[in-house]
C-alpha positions as CSV (number, residue, x, y, z in Angstrom):
1,M,170.6,5.5,67.1
2,Y,173.1,6.5,69.8
3,R,175.4,3.6,69.0
4,L,175.7,5.0,65.4
5,V,176.7,8.5,66.4
6,K,178.7,7.7,69.5
7,P,181.9,6.7,67.5
8,V,181.7,10.1,65.7
9,F,181.3,12.0,69.0
10,F,184.2,10.2,70.6
11,K,186.6,11.4,67.9
12,F,186.4,15.0,69.2
13,D,187.2,16.8,72.5
14,P,184.7,15.6,75.1
15,E,183.9,19.1,76.5
16,R,183.2,20.5,73.0
17,V,181.1,17.5,72.1
18,H,179.1,17.9,75.4
19,H,178.2,21.5,74.6
20,F,177.4,20.6,71.0
21,V,175.1,17.7,71.9
22,V,173.1,19.4,74.7
23,K,172.5,22.5,72.6
24,R,171.2,20.4,69.7
25,L,169.0,18.5,72.2
26,K,167.6,21.7,73.5
27,W,166.9,23.0,70.0
28,F,165.2,19.7,69.0
29,H,163.1,19.8,72.2
30,D,162.2,23.5,72.1
31,F,161.8,24.3,68.4
32,F,161.1,21.1,66.5
33,P,157.3,20.8,66.4
34,L,157.2,17.2,67.5
35,G,160.4,17.2,69.5
36,K,158.9,16.8,73.0
37,K,156.5,14.1,71.9
38,I,159.3,12.1,70.1
39,L,161.6,12.3,73.2
40,R,158.8,11.2,75.6
41,K,157.7,8.4,73.4
42,S,161.2,7.1,72.8
43,Y,162.6,7.3,76.4
44,H,159.8,7.6,79.0
45,L,158.5,4.6,80.9
46,H,155.5,5.4,83.1
47,S,154.7,2.9,85.9
48,K,153.4,3.2,89.4
49,E,156.0,0.6,90.4
50,L,158.8,3.2,89.6
51,E,157.4,6.0,91.8
52,R,159.3,6.8,95.0
53,E,158.8,9.1,97.9
54,V,162.2,10.0,99.4
55,F,163.0,12.8,102.0
56,G,159.4,14.1,101.5
57,L,159.6,14.5,97.7
58,K,157.8,12.4,95.1
59,F,159.8,11.0,92.2
60,K,158.2,9.5,89.1
61,N,161.2,7.1,88.9
62,P,164.4,6.6,90.9
63,V,166.9,7.4,88.1
64,G,168.3,10.9,88.2
65,L,170.9,12.9,86.4
66,A,174.0,13.7,88.5
67,A,175.4,17.2,89.0
68,G,178.1,18.4,86.6
69,F,176.1,17.6,83.4
70,D,174.0,20.8,83.4
71,K,176.1,23.2,85.5
72,N,173.9,26.3,84.9
73,G,170.4,24.8,84.8
74,E,170.1,25.5,81.0
75,F,168.8,22.1,79.8
76,V,166.5,20.8,82.6
77,E,163.3,20.5,80.6
78,A,164.9,18.8,77.7
79,L,166.9,16.4,79.9
80,S,163.8,15.5,81.9
81,N,162.1,14.4,78.7
82,L,164.7,11.8,78.2
83,G,163.1,9.9,81.1
84,F,165.0,11.1,84.2
85,G,163.0,11.1,87.4
86,F,165.0,14.1,88.7
87,I,167.7,16.5,87.6
88,E,170.5,17.9,89.7
89,V,172.1,21.1,88.5
90,G,175.4,22.7,89.4
91,T,177.8,22.7,91.0
92,V,177.0,26.4,91.2
93,T,179.0,29.1,93.1
94,P,178.0,32.6,94.3
95,L,180.2,34.3,91.6
96,P,180.7,33.2,88.0
97,Q,184.1,31.5,87.4
98,P,185.7,30.0,84.3
99,G,187.0,26.9,86.0
100,N,190.4,25.3,85.3
101,D,192.4,25.6,82.1
102,K,191.5,23.5,79.1
103,P,191.8,20.7,78.2
104,R,190.2,19.5,81.4
105,M,188.1,16.5,80.4
106,F,189.5,13.2,79.1
107,R,187.9,10.0,78.0
108,L,189.5,6.7,79.0
109,K,187.8,4.5,76.4
110,E,189.4,1.3,77.5
111,D,188.1,1.8,81.0
112,E,184.7,3.3,80.0
113,A,185.7,6.2,82.2
114,I,186.3,10.0,82.3
115,I,188.8,12.1,84.1
116,N,187.7,15.7,84.6
117,R,189.2,18.7,86.4
118,M,186.5,21.2,85.4
119,G,186.9,23.3,88.6
120,F,183.3,24.4,89.2
121,N,183.0,26.4,85.9
122,N,179.6,28.1,86.0
123,K,177.8,31.4,85.3
124,G,177.1,32.1,89.0
125,V,174.1,31.5,91.2
126,D,172.1,34.6,90.1
127,V,172.0,33.3,86.5
128,M,170.9,29.9,87.6
129,A,168.3,31.2,90.0
130,E,166.6,33.3,87.4
131,R,166.6,30.4,84.9
132,L,165.1,28.0,87.4
133,R,162.5,30.5,88.4
134,L,161.2,30.6,84.8
135,L,161.4,26.8,84.6
136,K,159.3,26.4,87.8
137,C,156.7,28.7,86.5
138,K,156.2,26.4,83.5
139,H,157.0,22.9,85.0
140,S,156.5,22.7,88.7
141,N,156.4,18.9,88.5
142,I,160.1,18.5,87.5
143,V,162.2,17.6,90.6
144,V,165.3,19.7,90.6
145,G,168.2,19.5,93.0
146,G,170.7,22.4,93.5
147,N,174.3,21.3,94.0
148,I,176.2,24.2,95.7
149,G,179.9,24.9,96.3
150,K,182.3,27.6,97.0
151,N,184.3,29.9,94.7
152,K,187.9,28.9,94.1
153,N,189.3,32.1,95.6
154,T,187.2,31.9,98.8
155,P,189.3,30.7,101.7
156,N,188.1,27.6,103.5
157,E,187.5,29.5,106.7
158,E,185.0,31.7,104.8
159,A,183.5,28.9,102.8
160,V,180.3,28.8,104.8
161,N,179.4,32.3,103.5
162,D,179.5,31.0,99.9
163,Y,177.2,28.0,100.8
164,I,174.8,30.4,102.5
165,K,174.6,32.7,99.4
166,C,173.8,29.8,97.1
167,F,171.3,28.3,99.6
168,D,169.4,31.6,100.1
169,R,169.4,32.4,96.4
170,L,168.1,29.0,95.2
171,F,165.8,28.3,98.1
172,D,162.6,29.1,96.2
173,V,163.5,27.4,92.9
174,V,165.0,24.0,93.8
175,D,163.4,21.0,95.6
176,Y,166.5,19.8,97.4
177,F,170.1,20.9,98.1
178,V,173.4,19.1,97.8
179,V,176.4,20.4,99.7
180,N,179.5,19.6,97.6
181,V,182.7,19.5,99.6
182,S,184.0,16.4,97.8
183,S,185.2,17.6,94.4
184,P,188.9,17.0,93.9
185,N,189.2,19.9,91.4
186,T,189.0,22.9,93.7
187,P,192.2,23.3,95.8
188,G,191.6,22.5,99.5
189,L,187.9,21.8,99.1
190,R,188.0,18.2,100.4
191,A,189.5,19.5,103.6
192,L,185.9,20.7,104.3
193,Q,184.9,17.1,104.7
194,E,186.6,17.0,108.0
195,K,184.2,16.9,110.9
196,E,184.6,20.3,112.4
197,P,184.2,22.5,109.3
198,L,181.6,20.2,107.8
199,M,179.4,20.4,111.0
200,H,179.7,24.2,110.9
201,I,178.5,24.4,107.3
202,L,175.7,22.0,107.7
203,N,174.4,23.4,111.0
204,T,174.5,26.9,109.6
205,L,172.4,25.9,106.6
206,Q,170.0,24.0,108.8
207,L,169.5,27.1,110.9
208,R,168.4,29.0,107.8
209,N,166.4,26.1,106.4
210,N,162.9,27.5,107.1
211,K,161.1,30.1,105.0
212,E,157.5,30.7,105.8
213,G,157.2,27.2,107.2
214,I,158.9,25.5,104.3
215,S,162.2,23.7,104.5
216,R,164.3,21.9,101.8
217,P,166.0,18.6,102.1
218,I,169.8,19.1,102.4
219,L,172.1,16.3,101.3
220,L,175.9,15.9,101.6
221,K,177.9,14.6,98.6
222,I,180.9,12.6,99.7
223,A,184.0,11.3,98.1
224,P,184.7,7.6,97.5
225,D,188.2,7.9,98.9
226,L,187.2,8.4,102.6
227,T,188.6,6.0,105.2
228,I,186.3,3.9,107.4
229,E,186.9,6.3,110.2
230,Q,185.8,9.2,108.0
231,L,182.7,7.4,106.9
232,D,181.8,6.8,110.5
233,D,182.2,10.5,111.0
234,I,179.9,11.2,108.1
235,V,177.2,9.0,109.6
236,E,177.5,10.8,112.9
237,I,177.5,14.2,111.2
238,V,174.3,13.4,109.3
239,N,172.6,12.2,112.4
240,E,173.7,15.2,114.5
241,T,172.9,17.9,112.0
242,K,169.7,16.1,110.9
243,I,170.2,16.7,107.2
244,A,168.1,14.6,104.9
245,G,170.8,12.2,103.6
246,V,173.9,11.5,101.6
247,I,175.0,11.3,97.9
248,A,177.6,8.5,97.5
249,T,179.8,9.1,95.7
250,N,181.7,11.9,93.8
251,T,184.7,11.1,91.6
252,T,187.8,9.3,92.8
253,I,191.5,10.3,92.7
254,D,192.5,6.6,92.7
255,R,194.0,5.3,89.5
256,N,194.5,1.6,90.4
257,G,193.6,-1.0,87.8
258,L,193.1,1.3,84.8
259,Y,193.9,0.0,81.3
260,A,194.3,3.4,79.7
261,A,197.7,4.7,78.5
262,D,200.0,6.1,81.2
263,G,199.7,9.6,79.9
264,L,195.9,9.6,80.4
265,K,196.1,7.9,83.8
266,R,198.5,10.6,85.0
267,E,196.0,13.4,84.2
268,T,194.9,15.2,87.4
269,G,191.2,15.3,88.3
270,G,188.4,13.1,89.4
271,L,187.9,9.7,87.7
272,S,184.3,8.6,87.0
273,G,182.8,5.6,85.2
274,K,183.2,1.9,85.4
275,P,186.3,1.9,87.6
276,L,184.1,3.5,90.3
277,T,181.2,1.0,90.2
278,K,182.3,-1.3,92.9
279,K,183.9,1.3,95.2
280,S,180.8,3.5,95.2
281,T,178.6,0.6,95.9
282,E,180.8,-0.5,98.8
283,V,180.5,3.0,100.3
284,I,176.7,2.9,100.0
285,R,176.5,-0.5,101.6
286,Y,178.8,0.6,104.5
287,I,176.9,3.8,105.2
288,S,173.6,2.1,105.0
289,T,174.6,-0.6,107.4
290,K,176.4,1.7,109.8
291,S,173.4,4.1,109.9
292,E,171.0,1.2,110.1
293,G,169.2,2.7,107.2
294,K,168.1,5.8,109.1
295,F,168.6,8.2,106.3
296,P,168.3,8.0,102.5
297,I,171.3,7.6,100.2
298,I,171.5,8.6,96.5
299,G,173.8,6.2,94.8
300,V,176.0,7.4,92.0
301,G,179.3,6.2,90.4
302,G,179.8,3.8,87.6
303,I,176.3,2.9,86.6
304,H,176.5,1.6,83.1
305,T,173.9,-1.1,83.1
306,A,170.5,-1.8,84.8
307,Q,172.3,-4.4,87.0
308,D,174.7,-1.7,88.2
309,A,171.7,0.4,89.3
310,K,170.0,-2.5,91.0
311,E,173.1,-3.4,92.9
312,K,173.3,0.1,94.3
313,L,169.6,0.0,95.3
314,E,170.1,-3.4,96.9
315,A,173.2,-2.0,98.8
316,G,170.9,0.6,100.4
317,A,170.4,3.5,98.0
318,S,166.9,4.9,97.7
319,L,167.6,6.6,94.3
320,V,170.4,6.5,91.8
321,Q,172.1,9.0,89.5
322,L,173.9,8.8,86.1
323,Y,176.6,10.8,84.5
324,T,179.5,8.9,82.8
325,G,177.3,5.9,82.1
326,F,174.8,8.2,80.4
327,I,177.6,9.5,78.1
328,Y,178.9,6.0,77.2
329,E,175.6,4.2,76.9
330,G,173.3,7.0,75.8
331,P,169.8,8.0,76.9
332,G,168.4,4.5,76.4
333,L,170.1,3.5,79.6
334,I,167.5,5.4,81.7
335,K,164.6,3.4,80.2
336,R,166.6,0.1,80.5
337,I,167.1,0.7,84.2
338,C,163.4,1.6,84.7
339,K,162.3,-1.6,82.8
340,A,164.5,-3.7,85.0
341,L,163.1,-2.2,88.2
342,C,159.6,-2.9,87.0
């Protein structure tokens, strides 16, 4: 079915198509009498072999949806019924912000890739927190991660306050947190990946990570463009701060080897999709080896086939996430990966 409609979708602006599709999915799921059953029957694969326990959480399967697809936590229930084992929402910031000017998302069809410079467009953490509170009242079994960032106008020296606000507001309604300092689309954000500011943010959150005896796993999402020395620092930081693990990787600013037209290649923003497959897997393998597998890694970047997912798991990832591959291959990709893992 997806193969039939995909050529039509790909004729239109990718951001407009995204909003159109997820809203229709939610309508079909919520209001069509048999919507939930049809989605579950079509896309779910239940098997004990797929279950995982990672950083203290139980996952029905290891295939999740990466942050950026559902920025405001509006479609979690519908997306989970496509077969995902977990959903990561955000990136969310303390205050609402519109993001960068449009157009800000571009398909590189020849490369099966996307360039985006969305800029953390979202409705703010209060809106997300209330929406997730209602979701958790209905579906406490859906594993939800909260990807948190800083507002564009917040100076880097005050960034820790934005992460604290998001962390405190979402603490009761998410199962794990992801600290995003690796998006290339907020000016200066990647400077927070340097050791001193990053240690400050993570240690501050860890000090607050206890509420009535409950703590949440905190993960760090890193860029694929880090040097070996920076990756060594990341391993050291994770061990010192005792956060739960790493998500590898975010989008890349590298444009080498692309087939798309020069005009598209020159668009600023983060590149995702097939050109990232090998690079993200290499980062996973390096971190896993360097850390001697002492902390979990969620692998993301260029997963378009079941084999791509298996390679990331074999490289050292405990779980994987989809984004661009989900757009190019459709929801059937989740089930194909799960079948291969069985």
